Residue frames as qw, qx, qy, qz and C-alpha x, y, z in Angstrom:
[[0.130, 0.804, -0.275, -0.510, -21.69, -21.59, -12.02],
 [0.894, 0.403, 0.194, 0.024, -21.19, -22.81, -15.50],
 [0.494, -0.490, 0.418, 0.584, -17.57, -23.24, -16.64],
 [0.624, 0.762, -0.013, -0.175, -16.55, -21.97, -20.04],
 [0.622, -0.361, 0.511, 0.471, -13.63, -22.96, -22.22],
 [0.424, 0.150, 0.599, 0.663, -12.31, -21.76, -25.58],
 [0.077, -0.006, -0.225, -0.971, -13.87, -19.32, -27.93],
 [0.374, -0.392, -0.742, -0.394, -17.20, -21.13, -27.97],
 [0.450, -0.573, -0.601, 0.329, -17.60, -20.78, -24.25],
 [0.251, -0.295, -0.117, 0.914, -16.30, -17.17, -24.24],
 [0.143, -0.268, -0.473, -0.827, -18.85, -16.14, -26.89],
 [0.449, -0.599, -0.632, -0.202, -21.58, -17.09, -24.53],
 [0.476, -0.532, -0.372, 0.593, -20.04, -15.27, -21.66],
 [0.163, -0.062, 0.178, 0.968, -19.43, -12.20, -23.78],
 [0.284, -0.473, -0.570, -0.610, -23.20, -12.25, -24.72],
 [0.503, -0.634, -0.565, 0.162, -24.14, -12.41, -21.01],
 [0.403, -0.387, -0.146, 0.816, -21.83, -9.53, -20.07],
 [0.046, 0.170, 0.392, 0.903, -23.17, -7.45, -22.97],
 [0.373, -0.533, -0.578, -0.494, -26.69, -7.93, -21.78],
 [0.429, -0.331, -0.609, 0.580, -25.90, -7.08, -18.12],
 [0.129, -0.652, -0.166, -0.729, -28.05, -4.36, -16.63],
 [0.582, -0.450, -0.585, 0.341, -27.57, -5.06, -12.81],
 [0.300, -0.197, -0.252, 0.899, -26.26, -1.59, -12.04],
 [0.265, -0.156, -0.236, -0.922, -29.40, -0.06, -13.62],
 [0.627, -0.298, -0.484, -0.532, -31.98, -2.52, -12.64],
 [0.815, -0.481, -0.322, 0.025, -30.74, -4.05, -9.34],
 [0.243, 0.695, -0.392, 0.551, -28.29, -1.61, -7.84],
 [0.554, -0.155, -0.711, 0.404, -26.72, -2.82, -4.51],
 [0.100, -0.123, -0.439, 0.884, -27.50, 0.50, -2.68],
 [0.258, 0.591, 0.619, -0.448, -31.11, 0.69, -3.83],
 [0.493, 0.630, 0.521, 0.298, -32.89, 2.13, -6.77],
 [0.013, -0.987, -0.024, 0.160, -31.85, 5.71, -5.93],
 [0.356, -0.668, 0.546, 0.358, -28.30, 4.62, -6.75],
 [0.799, 0.356, 0.464, 0.138, -29.12, 3.06, -10.11],
 [0.414, -0.091, 0.427, 0.799, -26.86, 3.88, -13.09],
 [0.256, 0.630, 0.236, -0.694, -28.50, 7.05, -14.59],
 [0.452, 0.549, -0.419, -0.564, -27.84, 6.04, -18.25],
 [0.953, 0.186, -0.069, -0.227, -28.11, 2.99, -20.36],
 [0.652, -0.517, 0.519, 0.198, -25.36, 0.48, -19.56],
 [0.726, 0.626, -0.267, -0.097, -22.83, -0.43, -22.17],
 [0.790, -0.480, 0.345, 0.162, -20.48, -3.12, -20.86],
 [0.500, 0.773, -0.390, 0.004, -17.03, -2.98, -22.28],
 [0.644, -0.485, 0.590, 0.045, -14.64, -5.94, -21.87],
 [0.651, 0.507, -0.509, -0.246, -12.42, -8.01, -24.12],
 [0.808, -0.312, 0.488, -0.111, -12.26, -11.64, -23.22],
 [0.487, 0.608, -0.598, -0.188, -9.71, -13.93, -25.01],
 [0.992, -0.098, 0.063, -0.048, -8.96, -17.61, -25.29],
 [0.852, 0.295, -0.091, 0.424, -5.37, -16.96, -26.40],
 [0.071, 0.830, -0.242, 0.498, -4.00, -13.71, -24.89],
 [0.728, -0.167, -0.525, 0.409, -1.47, -14.17, -22.25],
 [0.183, 0.024, -0.281, 0.942, -1.67, -10.59, -20.95],
 [0.175, -0.731, -0.654, -0.083, -4.70, -9.23, -19.13],
 [0.086, 0.290, -0.127, 0.945, -5.14, -5.49, -18.64],
 [0.322, -0.622, -0.698, 0.146, -7.25, -4.96, -15.58],
 [0.096, 0.391, 0.051, 0.914, -8.39, -1.39, -15.57],
 [0.153, 0.153, 0.547, -0.809, -10.81, 0.68, -13.55],
 [0.408, 0.610, 0.641, -0.224, -14.01, 1.45, -15.57],
 [0.401, 0.476, 0.476, 0.621, -14.78, 2.97, -18.98],
 [0.038, -0.381, -0.134, 0.914, -14.85, 6.75, -19.34],
 [0.508, 0.592, 0.285, -0.558, -17.47, 8.58, -21.37],
 [0.314, 0.611, -0.547, -0.478, -15.45, 8.33, -24.60],
 [0.014, 0.158, -0.983, -0.090, -15.15, 4.55, -24.24],
 [0.397, 0.371, 0.710, -0.447, -18.80, 4.31, -23.31],
 [0.519, 0.647, 0.007, -0.559, -19.65, 6.00, -26.69],
 [0.400, 0.572, -0.635, -0.330, -17.21, 4.05, -28.84],
 [0.973, -0.094, 0.029, -0.208, -17.34, 0.64, -27.15],
 [0.756, 0.395, -0.375, 0.362, -13.49, 0.36, -27.34],
 [0.665, -0.693, -0.119, 0.252, -11.64, 0.09, -24.07],
 [0.508, -0.516, 0.171, 0.668, -8.90, 2.73, -23.61],
 [0.446, 0.557, 0.465, 0.525, -10.07, 4.62, -26.62],
 [0.179, -0.973, -0.140, -0.047, -8.95, 7.95, -25.13],
 [0.157, 0.841, -0.429, 0.290, -5.84, 9.93, -24.05],
 [0.583, -0.534, 0.579, -0.197, -5.25, 7.51, -21.26],
 [0.942, 0.200, 0.267, 0.030, -5.19, 4.64, -23.80],
 [0.543, 0.778, -0.215, 0.232, -2.70, 6.50, -25.85],
 [0.163, -0.737, 0.594, -0.278, -0.34, 6.76, -22.78],
 [0.812, -0.254, 0.507, -0.138, -0.92, 3.15, -21.79],
 [0.871, 0.468, 0.087, 0.118, -0.04, 2.02, -25.39],
 [0.265, 0.840, -0.387, 0.274, 3.09, 4.17, -25.05],
 [0.529, -0.567, 0.591, -0.223, 4.02, 2.41, -21.83],
 [0.892, 0.015, 0.451, -0.040, 3.51, -0.97, -23.47],
 [0.072, -0.504, 0.626, 0.591, 5.31, 0.10, -26.69],
 [0.351, 0.316, 0.855, 0.214, 2.46, -1.19, -28.91],
 [0.146, -0.027, -0.349, -0.925, 0.32, 0.35, -31.64],
 [0.608, 0.044, 0.230, -0.759, -3.46, 0.44, -31.73],
 [0.787, 0.161, -0.458, -0.382, -3.94, -2.60, -33.99],
 [0.471, 0.166, -0.812, 0.301, -1.75, -4.68, -31.65],
 [0.154, -0.133, 0.572, -0.795, -3.46, -3.36, -28.61],
 [0.662, 0.129, 0.182, -0.715, -6.90, -4.25, -29.87],
 [0.598, 0.226, -0.741, -0.206, -5.86, -7.76, -31.12],
 [0.716, -0.459, 0.241, -0.467, -7.59, -9.94, -28.58],
 [0.948, 0.097, -0.265, 0.149, -5.18, -12.74, -29.33],
 [0.494, 0.386, -0.377, 0.681, -2.58, -10.56, -27.66],
 [0.032, -0.128, 0.492, -0.861, -4.44, -8.68, -24.94],
 [0.297, -0.611, -0.729, -0.079, -7.45, -9.40, -22.85],
 [0.023, 0.292, -0.182, 0.939, -9.00, -6.25, -21.27],
 [0.473, -0.530, -0.698, -0.097, -11.25, -6.69, -18.29],
 [0.056, -0.504, 0.252, -0.824, -11.92, -3.53, -16.13],
 [0.022, -0.085, -0.816, 0.572, -13.17, -3.70, -12.59],
 [0.416, 0.527, 0.504, -0.544, -16.43, -2.14, -13.78],
 [0.468, 0.220, 0.698, 0.495, -17.65, -2.74, -17.25],
 [0.159, 0.786, 0.507, 0.316, -19.79, 0.32, -17.68],
 [0.180, 0.438, -0.091, 0.876, -19.18, 4.07, -17.51],
 [0.318, -0.441, -0.728, 0.418, -20.13, 4.95, -13.90],
 [0.043, -0.904, -0.344, -0.249, -20.84, 8.65, -14.50],
 [0.314, 0.492, -0.265, 0.767, -19.41, 11.80, -12.97],
 [0.383, -0.494, -0.588, 0.514, -19.20, 13.10, -9.42],
 [0.005, 0.933, 0.306, -0.190, -20.12, 16.66, -8.45],
 [0.254, -0.730, 0.323, 0.546, -16.60, 17.84, -9.42],
 [0.668, 0.634, -0.230, -0.314, -16.85, 16.32, -12.99],
 [0.070, -0.506, 0.859, 0.031, -14.48, 13.44, -12.18],
 [0.658, 0.000, -0.686, -0.311, -15.30, 9.81, -13.14],
 [0.738, -0.459, 0.242, -0.431, -17.04, 7.95, -10.30],
 [0.285, -0.397, 0.872, -0.023, -15.47, 4.74, -9.02],
 [0.296, 0.032, -0.881, -0.369, -16.31, 1.41, -10.68],
 [0.705, -0.318, -0.131, -0.621, -19.87, 0.21, -9.88],
 [0.357, -0.419, 0.753, -0.360, -19.98, -2.09, -6.96],
 [0.877, 0.159, 0.284, -0.352, -22.26, -4.64, -8.61],
 [0.669, 0.605, -0.384, -0.199, -19.85, -5.53, -11.39],
 [0.193, 0.531, -0.815, 0.127, -16.93, -7.34, -9.93],
 [0.495, -0.115, 0.758, -0.409, -18.98, -9.64, -7.62],
 [0.775, 0.388, 0.275, -0.417, -21.10, -10.64, -10.53],
 [0.798, 0.592, -0.094, -0.061, -18.60, -11.20, -13.24],
 [0.062, 0.817, -0.573, -0.005, -14.93, -11.07, -12.24],
 [0.560, -0.321, 0.761, -0.064, -14.42, -14.58, -11.06],
 [0.787, 0.416, 0.447, -0.084, -16.17, -15.96, -14.10],
 [0.475, 0.863, -0.172, -0.028, -14.17, -13.83, -16.51],
 [0.093, -0.746, 0.660, -0.009, -10.86, -14.61, -15.01],
 [0.665, -0.131, 0.731, -0.074, -11.60, -18.38, -14.63],
 [0.771, 0.567, 0.265, -0.116, -12.53, -18.38, -18.31],
 [0.521, 0.787, -0.305, 0.130, -9.03, -17.37, -19.29],
 [0.865, -0.455, 0.142, 0.155, -6.65, -19.82, -17.58],
 [0.788, 0.370, 0.082, 0.486, -3.97, -19.06, -20.16],
 [0.019, -0.955, 0.069, -0.288, -3.31, -15.62, -18.72],
 [0.796, -0.030, -0.294, 0.528, 0.33, -15.25, -17.46],
 [0.296, -0.008, -0.188, 0.937, 0.55, -11.57, -16.69],
 [0.090, -0.817, -0.567, -0.051, -1.99, -9.25, -15.20],
 [0.245, 0.268, -0.072, 0.929, -1.46, -5.49, -15.48],
 [0.273, -0.682, -0.631, 0.250, -3.30, -4.04, -12.47],
 [0.208, 0.426, 0.148, 0.868, -4.05, -0.51, -13.55],
 [0.293, -0.533, 0.068, -0.791, -4.99, 1.74, -10.53],
 [0.209, -0.323, 0.713, -0.586, -6.01, 0.98, -7.00],
 [0.812, 0.019, 0.209, -0.545, -9.25, -0.85, -7.56],
 [0.874, 0.324, -0.351, -0.086, -7.64, -3.49, -9.78],
 [0.271, 0.465, -0.727, 0.426, -4.65, -3.70, -7.38],
 [0.509, -0.251, 0.532, -0.629, -6.97, -4.30, -4.45],
 [0.906, 0.092, 0.114, -0.396, -8.73, -7.16, -6.17],
 [0.863, 0.385, -0.321, 0.069, -5.74, -8.91, -7.94],
 [0.407, 0.471, -0.609, 0.491, -3.14, -8.39, -5.22],
 [0.719, -0.523, -0.450, -0.085, -5.12, -8.71, -2.03],
 [0.640, -0.741, -0.033, 0.198, -3.06, -8.60, 1.09],
 [0.707, -0.014, 0.177, 0.685, 0.12, -8.08, -0.92],
 [0.184, 0.793, 0.239, 0.529, -1.02, -4.63, -1.85],
 [0.391, 0.017, -0.381, 0.838, 0.83, -1.85, -0.01],
 [0.044, -0.540, -0.552, 0.634, -0.76, 1.06, 1.96],
 [0.343, 0.745, 0.088, -0.565, -1.33, 3.23, -1.11],
 [0.798, 0.595, 0.100, -0.007, -0.95, 3.16, -4.83],
 [0.251, 0.845, -0.464, 0.085, 2.48, 4.76, -4.94],
 [0.366, -0.522, 0.761, -0.119, 4.01, 2.20, -2.54],
 [0.853, 0.217, 0.457, -0.129, 2.16, -0.66, -4.33],
 [0.717, 0.691, -0.049, 0.079, 3.66, 0.35, -7.74],
 [0.004, -0.833, 0.538, -0.130, 7.07, 1.23, -6.16],
 [0.486, -0.324, 0.805, -0.106, 7.19, -2.42, -4.91],
 [0.737, 0.398, -0.200, -0.508, 6.20, -3.79, -8.34],
 [0.314, 0.407, -0.858, -0.006, 8.74, -6.57, -8.20],
 [0.407, -0.117, 0.775, -0.469, 6.70, -8.32, -5.44],
 [0.772, 0.294, 0.274, -0.492, 3.94, -9.28, -7.84],
 [0.639, 0.562, -0.488, -0.192, 6.38, -10.64, -10.43],
 [0.091, 0.451, -0.851, 0.251, 8.18, -12.76, -7.85],
 [0.695, -0.123, 0.449, -0.548, 5.19, -14.61, -6.46],
 [0.239, -0.085, 0.955, 0.151, 4.81, -18.35, -7.04],
 [0.392, 0.489, 0.774, -0.087, 2.26, -19.55, -9.57],
 [0.087, 0.227, 0.458, 0.855, 0.35, -17.83, -12.32],
 [0.545, 0.672, 0.067, 0.496, -0.44, -15.24, -13.22],
 [0.459, -0.142, -0.208, 0.852, 2.16, -12.66, -12.24],
 [0.036, -0.889, -0.456, 0.006, 0.77, -9.27, -11.34],
 [0.443, 0.104, 0.008, 0.891, 2.35, -5.94, -12.35],
 [0.045, -0.796, -0.475, 0.373, 0.82, -2.91, -10.71],
 [0.327, 0.289, 0.253, 0.864, 0.59, 0.38, -12.69],
 [0.115, 0.399, 0.281, -0.865, -0.72, 3.89, -11.98],
 [0.519, 0.683, 0.501, -0.118, -3.71, 4.90, -14.05],
 [0.526, 0.135, 0.356, 0.761, -2.42, 6.34, -17.39],
 [0.078, 0.924, 0.374, 0.018, -4.52, 9.41, -17.03],
 [0.439, 0.555, -0.073, 0.703, -2.71, 12.61, -17.97],
 [0.434, -0.821, 0.026, -0.369, -3.63, 13.85, -14.50],
 [0.885, -0.418, 0.099, 0.180, -0.89, 11.52, -13.27],
 [0.632, 0.651, -0.144, 0.394, 1.85, 13.32, -15.19],
 [0.184, -0.805, 0.390, -0.408, 3.09, 14.99, -12.04],
 [0.852, -0.380, 0.334, -0.132, 3.24, 11.69, -10.24],
 [0.918, 0.287, 0.056, 0.267, 5.40, 10.19, -13.03],
 [0.357, 0.781, -0.247, 0.448, 7.75, 13.07, -12.90],
 [0.411, -0.724, 0.388, -0.395, 8.16, 12.72, -9.17],
 [0.831, -0.243, 0.499, -0.037, 8.75, 9.00, -9.31],
 [0.295, 0.682, -0.569, -0.352, 11.63, 8.65, -11.85],
 [0.327, -0.230, 0.916, 0.008, 12.04, 4.96, -11.01],
 [0.694, 0.409, 0.471, -0.360, 8.69, 4.31, -12.91],
 [0.661, 0.719, -0.113, -0.182, 10.13, 5.13, -16.32],
 [0.118, 0.724, -0.680, 0.011, 13.67, 4.15, -15.53],
 [0.184, -0.263, 0.929, -0.186, 13.04, 0.72, -13.91],
 [0.572, 0.268, 0.663, -0.402, 9.41, -0.40, -14.20],
 [0.631, 0.631, -0.042, -0.450, 8.66, 0.52, -17.91],
 [0.287, 0.537, -0.760, -0.227, 11.68, -1.42, -19.40],
 [0.177, -0.076, 0.972, -0.135, 10.68, -4.55, -17.56],
 [0.571, 0.434, 0.477, -0.507, 7.03, -4.06, -18.55],
 [0.574, 0.641, -0.287, -0.421, 8.01, -3.73, -22.25],
 [0.049, 0.408, -0.910, -0.062, 10.33, -6.74, -21.98],
 [0.363, 0.117, 0.878, -0.290, 7.51, -8.87, -20.73],
 [0.580, 0.569, 0.237, -0.533, 5.04, -7.63, -23.30],
 [0.383, 0.611, -0.597, -0.352, 7.44, -8.47, -26.09],
 [0.025, -0.221, 0.973, -0.064, 7.89, -11.95, -24.63],
 [0.309, 0.272, 0.812, -0.412, 4.15, -12.60, -23.99],
 [0.466, 0.646, 0.354, -0.490, 2.27, -10.74, -26.66],
 [0.433, 0.699, -0.400, -0.405, 4.42, -11.24, -29.84]]
């Protein structure tokens, strides 16, 4: 595996990711499970950002625009971070690397499918290793929490986020702060778990001001 460093190395890795067609041409579960549309990998790699947003996978709107979190979920996430769109999309401030780079499609009920299984094994170690300056990972949703937190993840998403201090207290870099997905479908969850807005969000915003400004 070829190591990369700085913007020159990241440019090459960005080009490789942009050209990736594994989920369409070599799906893990066989050709019947291939991605049914043209892949459009979406990721923001950075040689300077100290905050990494590790999400799930692009939705249809992001697939069409090519901008991560370019939807209502992104509006809520930016509200949580207390940043505007130009700041959010400044790659010197934020790297954005979802667990799956391409829109996975919809299930029978019209909900987004999980991130494709091919993506993380092919790219995640390379992408993360290419950004050694990252000091804080925002693990958005259960798939990102499973990868970035490993055995320290709790039995479900609620308990993982409720114990958010665990990831900030661990030794070494980067720290990991788990977050629920900012989908508006989680509005009820946020209302039921008042500690999220009262305790977690102030600490999140404090760290963002410290690391991204």
